[in-house]
N, C-alpha and C positions, 0 to 999 in steps of 0.2 A: 504494500500500500504506500503510495506516495502522493503528496499534495503540494501545490504551490504555496498555500497558506494553511497552517494548522493552528487552531485556536484552542486553548484550554479554558473551559468554563462556559456554560450555557446559561449564565445570568443575563441581565439586561446589557451589561457592558460587552460581554462576548458576542451576544446576538447582534447588537448594533454595529460592532466592528465587522462582523461577518457580512452584514447587510451593506455596509459602506464599501467594503472591498469588492463585493459582488457587483455593485453598481459601477465602480471604477474600472474593474477588469472582468467583463462578462465571460471571457473565455478561461479564466483561472479556475483551477481545481482547489476548492476550499472545503475544509472539514472542521468541525467543532467536536472535541472530545469532552464528555461530561460523565462524571462518576455516578450520577444519579440516573433515575429512569425517565426523567422529563426535565424540562426547563424550569427555572425559577424555584427550585426546591429550597434554596437557602435565602440569603438577604433580599434578593430581588422579589421573592414571593412572600416575604414576611415583613415588608416595610409598610409605612403608613399610607402610601399611595398619594401623598401630598405633592403637588407640583409647586415648588417654591418659586418665589419671584426674583430673588437675588439681591436682597438688601442687607443680609447679615455679614457679607464677606468683604474683606479689604479690596480696594479697587485694583490693586496690582496682582490679585490672585486669579488663577485659572477658574476657580469656582465662580467668581463674580461674573465673568464673561459667559461661561457655559450655562450657568443657572438662568440668567436673563434670556439667552437665546434658546436654551433647552425648554424653558416653559412654553414659549411660542411654538417651537418645533413639535413637542410632544402633544400639545393640544391639536395642532394641525394633523398630526399622524392619527390621532384618535378620531377626529372628525372625518377624515378621509376613509377610515376603515370601519366606521359605524360603532366605535367603542364608547363606553360611558365616560363622560366628563362632567363633574359637578363644579361649576364656576361660582363657588360660594364665597370666595374672598377670605380675607384674614384680618382679625383685629389683634394688635399687640398692645396689651394693657399694662398699666403700672399699678402696683399695690399701694405705694406711698410716694412722698416727695423725693425720697432718695433714688427712685428709679426713673425720674424724669430725664436725668442726664443720659441714661442708657437709651431712652427713646430718641433723644436728640442725636446721639451717635448713629443710631440706625437710620435716621432721616438723612444725616450727612452722607452716609455710605450709599443710600439709595440714589441721591443726587449725583454722586461721583460715578455710580454704575449705570446711570441712565434707566433707572427702574421707577415706575409710578408708585408713589407712596404718599398718602395724604394725612395731614394733621386733622384730627376730629376732637371736639370737646366731649364732655360726658353725655350731653343730650344727643349729639350726633351719633356717638357710639351706641347709645341705647336705641336710636332709630334704626341703625344698621343691624344690630342684634340686641333685642331687648334683654337678653340674659347676660350680656357682657358687663363686667364691673371693672371700672378703672378709676384712678385718682386724677382728677382735673382734665386729663386728655389722654388720647390713645393714637396709635397709627393704624391706618386702614390701607390694606393692600388688595385692590380689586382684581389683580391678575392671579393671585394664589388660587389654586383649584385642587381637585382630587380626581384620580383615576383608579381603576382596578389594576394593580401591577401584574397579577397573574394573567388577566385577560390580555393585557398589552403584550406580555412575553409570549403567550401562546399564539397570538396573531402574528407576531414577528417570526416565530418559529415556522409557521406555515408559509410566510412570505419568502424566507430564505431557502426553505426546502424547494418551493416552487421555482426559485431562481437557480437551483442546481447545487446549493450548499448541502453537504452531507453532515448530518448530526449523528454522532456515534455515542449513544447512551450506554450506561453501565460500563463505561470505559474509563478507567482510572489511570492517571499519570503515575508512573512508578520510577522514572529516571530517564536519563538521556545518554546517548553515545554519538558524538559529532552531530550530524544532521538527522538523527533518528531518535524518536521518543519511544520509550518502553512503556507499555500499558499492561494491565492485567489480562488482556486478550491477545494482543499481537504487537509487533514493532511497527511504527509508522514513520516513514521518511517524509521530510518536508523541505521546501525551498526557503520558507520563512516561518518562524514560530512566534506566536503571540500568547502571552500569559495573562489571562483575565480570570484567574482562579480564586479570587476573593479571599476567603479565610486562609488559603494555602498559597497565595501568590508569592509571599516572601520565601517560602521553602523552595518553590520551583525556581524562582529568580536566583537563589543561591547556587543551584546546580549549574547555572549559566555564568556565574561570576558577577551577578548584579544584586543590588539591594543589600550588600553585606553590612551596611551601617544600620540596618533596620531589622526589627522583628514585629510581628503582629500580636497585639494584645486584644483579646476578645472582650466585648462588653455586651451583656444581655439586656435586650429591650423587651419589656412586657407592656401590653395594652389591656385595659379593662373595658369590657363592653357595657354599654348603657342601653336599657331596653326601649325607652321612649324616644321617638325620632321626630315628632312634628314641630314643636315650637321650643324645645329645650335649648337648642342652639341652631342658629341660621348660618353661622360662619365658623371657621377655625378661630379659636381663642387661645392666644399664646402669651406667656409671661415675657418680661424683659430678660434676655439671656445673659449669662456671664460669657463675654466674648473671649475670655482667656482660655476657654476650653471648647471643644467642638460640639458640646451637647446643648440642646435648646430648652431643656427643662420639661416638666410635665405640662401638657396642654390638652385642650379639648379639640378633637379632630372630627370633622364632618367627612364621612367617607363618600365614595363615588355613588353609592346607592342611597345616600341620605341618612344613614344611621350614624350613631355617635359612639366614640370611644375616647378614653382618656389614657394618657401615658406620653411617651414611653419612659421606662426606667433606663439607667445606664449603669447596671450592676456589673462590677468586674467578674468575669467568668474564669473558670479554672482550666478549661480546655476548649478547643476551637468550636466544637459542636456540642457545647454544654447547654442544650436546650431544656431537657427534662430528665430527672433521674440520673442513672449512670450510663445511659446509652452513649455510644461512640467515645467512651472514656479511653484515653491512652496515657499511660503512666509517664512516659518520657515527655510527652507534650505538656502534661500537667506540671511536671517538675520545672520545665523551662519557663512556663508562664508564671507560675508561683514565684520563681526566682526574681523575675523582673517586677512583679507586683509587690513583692516584699521590699525591693530596692526603692520603688516609688513610695511605698508606705513609710519606710524609715527616713528617707530624705525629704518627704513631703513635697516632692516636685509637683508644680502647678496645683498645690493644695490637694494632692491625691488622697491624703488621709481623711480629710473632711468629706471629699467627694465619695469615697468608698463607704464611709459610715452612713452618710445621708442616703446614698442609693440603696444600701442593704435594708434600711428601714422601709423602703417602698415595697418590700415583699409583703408587708402588712397591708391588706386591702384598705383598712381605715385610714392609713397614712396617705396612700395614693389618692383616695377620694378627697381627703382634706386639702391636698394641694390643688386639686381641680376646683374645689368650692371657693378658693380664694380668688379665682378668675371670673366667677359667675355670681349672679344675684340669687339664683335658686336652681339647684339640682337635687332631685329626690334620691337620697341614699338607698332607698329600697329598690330603685330601678337599676342599680348596678348589679351585674350578673357575673358571668364567668370571665376568666382571663382569656384573651385571644391567644392564638398560636405565637409563642415567643420567637424572637429573632436574635441573631448575633451580629453585632457590628464589628467588622474587621478593621480595627484602628491601628494604624502604623505608629510605632514608637521608635524614636532615634535612641539607640542603645547607649551611646556615650553621653549625649546631652540630657537624656531622660525627659524628652519632650514629646508630647503627642503632636504628630504632624497634621496640620489642619487643611492642607491643600492637596491636590492630586500630585502624585509622584510617578513619573514615567522614566524608566531607564532601559537602554537597549543599544544595539549596533546594527550592522548590515545583515545580521542573521536572526536576531530575535528582539522582541520588545516586551517589556514587563510592566503591567499596570499594578504598581505596588500599593497605591493608596486611593481606592475608589470609594471613599466614605460619603456619607450623606452630604449633599443631595445628589448622589451619583445617578439615581433614577431620573431625576429632572434633567441632569446634564447630559445624559447618555448619547443623544443623537449628535449634537455638535462636538462632544468629546470624542466620539468615534471618528468623525472627520479629522479631528486634530491628531489622533493616533495614526490614522492612515497617512496624513501629511508628514508626520515624523518618520514613519517607515520609509516613505519615498525619499526624504532628505538623507537618511542614513545610507540607503542603498545607492543613491546618486553620488553621495560623498565618497563612498568606497569605490565606486566605478571610476570617479575622477582620479583617485589616488593610484589605481592600478593601470590607468591608461598609458602613462609615460613608459612604464616597464614593458608593456605590450609592444609599444612602438619600437623599443630598443631590443626586442627579441627575448626579453626576460619574462619568466612566468612567476 
């Protein structure tokens, strides 16, 4: 088996990259290997489905650009394919005077990033969503929306298959040897390899000599379902976040089908697929992750100690509900039901600096490219980010071709 492009990972990033390459090179042989039985089994199928607007991120970041453009692109993709889009908007609310400066910083970033974001006073916020509670003023994002992430990924799966891309499910990456990848089924040769493996992207990258400064630390995200859906929330209702870490705090989410959930948590996990119970437990993986989490706890890097303690408290349903109640005028505690399917956020950590990396990280050369940090809002960013990855691949290959051209002219190989 040999392909021009071999992609590891059939989440939203792997699928959009396959789609982009398929459109750019219609004659290329492209395959995606996925260790699960279908697309979007991990983060891509377990996220909130929120299409973010792009006002949280620093103007010089890739996230700022790709979130703004990705919001429009994903809405357009859903509309063209008849997929659900809930254009409900978002309110970012303040609990007291100390959080007004945080709102001002978000408004400044929105202006720098070219994102529509409006000041509203308490009365205007109540008109937009009667259940939203804020101190003096809030920010309103009309372009924030929701989609069904699994529906999107399955639609994209069908599209790329129809375009000639081969999806090889139940096929797990096991290692490499030059331009061949070993899997649990067979060896696969490739012209170019693309690593979009999410939780395991760092491990695969290390096999190729990339991403050696980083490791992935998993954080568990849990949502709690709310039974009533009619008037309890019209919009997403978010708190003012701590911009020093990549988590946005517990919020009220309006889903693509109009239902409500609260969350997510950002609980440090102890192995990469630490969803429930002891399933997928790997001792070596656990020991490595606990080692770095212990270092973060002892050094209290980016206030990790406080973050870990506060997040662990959210395992208690009453604590999670209490945080959501601070954002709203009235939610009925009795309407909160079961926890939704948990997700794991693959968060990149710089091992020496002990810093959580907040932007996309891409490393590669003329033979392989590795998406090391595709954290939230990667789903929103996925379509323009895929085009960026394809551009980077073209640049690397063109650069390598230019370097070898003089040797060829002089008869050297």
